[in-house]
C-alpha angles and dihedrals in degrees: 000000000000115000140149129221120192109200124190144116139281121213116240106261092021128103113315092355095190139072104289147159119214125208139155134229097210136087090351111040091178086070091063090047095050092047089053093047095050091043091051093051095048105037093248133134119263112220109187121182123206095233134021114245092021097106107022110026110200096024113142094231093054095044092054091045090051086054096049095260106129106231142167138191118226120195133181123198116253136129117260112265096023143070116238117216109269096010096108090050090048093051089048090049087053090050092048090049091052090054092043091053087061094041091241090129 
């Protein structure tokens, strides 16, 4: 399987301002499935948009989903310029869940 995971942080009080996994239902339904899987494994929120490119035009995840490459964006909450306690471990857990979904690990 070919897929893309984009992993980074979100600032408290920002959008979404919490640990979350983004996916889309169209045109790549597998993105929504993958986002829900990772969110379920990591105790994060799954944020699934109806259509790629409708919320964040130019986002890597959306661009890939619009071109039939299953993609998700995983974000952990931490203030810009700092590393919140547990955020590295949470992001790593998201990465491992991404790989586990495809039975790579």
